[in-house]
C-alpha positions as CSV (number, residue, x, y, z in Angstrom):
1,M,-34.8,-0.5,265.8
2,L,-35.9,-4.0,266.8
3,A,-37.1,-4.2,270.5
4,L,-38.0,-7.2,272.4
5,S,-39.1,-8.1,275.3
6,R,-36.9,-10.7,277.5
7,K,-37.5,-12.6,281.2
8,E,-34.7,-12.8,283.2
9,G,-32.9,-15.9,281.9
10,E,-34.6,-15.4,278.6
11,S,-31.4,-14.1,275.6
12,I,-31.3,-13.4,272.3
13,V,-29.3,-14.4,269.7
14,I,-27.2,-12.0,267.0
15,G,-25.9,-13.0,264.4
16,N,-23.8,-16.9,265.1
17,N,-22.3,-16.5,267.4
18,I,-23.4,-13.4,269.9
19,E,-25.7,-14.3,272.7
20,I,-27.3,-11.5,274.9
21,T,-28.8,-13.1,278.6
22,I,-30.4,-11.1,281.0
23,L,-29.5,-11.6,284.0
24,E,-31.6,-9.4,286.0
25,V,-34.1,-6.8,286.6
26,K,-33.7,-4.4,289.7
27,G,-36.3,-1.7,289.3
28,D,-34.9,0.1,286.2
29,Q,-32.5,-1.5,285.6
30,V,-31.2,-4.4,284.0
31,K,-27.9,-7.0,284.3
32,L,-26.4,-8.1,280.9
33,G,-25.0,-11.0,280.0
34,I,-23.1,-10.8,276.5
35,A,-21.6,-14.1,275.3
36,A,-19.3,-13.1,271.9
37,P,-15.6,-14.0,270.8
38,K,-12.9,-11.9,271.5
39,S,-12.7,-10.1,268.3
40,I,-15.2,-8.7,269.1
41,P,-14.9,-4.8,271.2
42,I,-17.9,-4.5,273.1
43,Y,-18.2,-0.4,275.1
44,R,-21.3,1.1,276.8
45,K,-22.3,3.9,274.4
46,E,-21.3,6.6,276.3
47,I,-17.7,4.8,276.7
48,Y,-18.0,3.8,272.9
49,T,-19.3,7.3,271.7
50,Q,-15.9,9.0,274.1
51,I,-13.7,7.1,272.1
52,Q,-15.1,8.4,268.8
53,E,-14.5,12.0,269.7
54,A,-11.3,11.0,270.5
55,N,-10.3,9.5,267.3
56,R,-12.0,13.1,265.8
57,E,-9.4,15.1,267.5
58,T,-7.1,13.2,266.7
59,V,-7.2,13.2,263.0
60,A,-8.5,16.7,262.3
61,T,-4.8,17.9,264.2
62,L,-1.9,15.3,262.5
63,D,-0.6,16.5,260.1
64,I,-0.3,15.1,257.0
65,E,2.6,16.2,255.3
66,S,4.6,15.2,258.0
67,L,3.0,11.7,257.9
68,K,3.7,10.8,254.0
69,K,7.8,11.7,254.8
70,L,7.9,8.4,257.3
71,L,5.7,6.6,254.7
């Protein structure tokens, strides 16, 4: 993991097309602004983890034989 120090108004760039800017620092909270192409999904980690878990649960309940018949 890369750890960087940034101040309000400063940014970091990831690749050629993602920019993360520190918008505000208040107490123990940091407000970030993220500029990225609309084709790149951006999630809070807790939401991303929930999506992954829901996908795993769905896959676990799939009936492979029924899916093969559909194809």
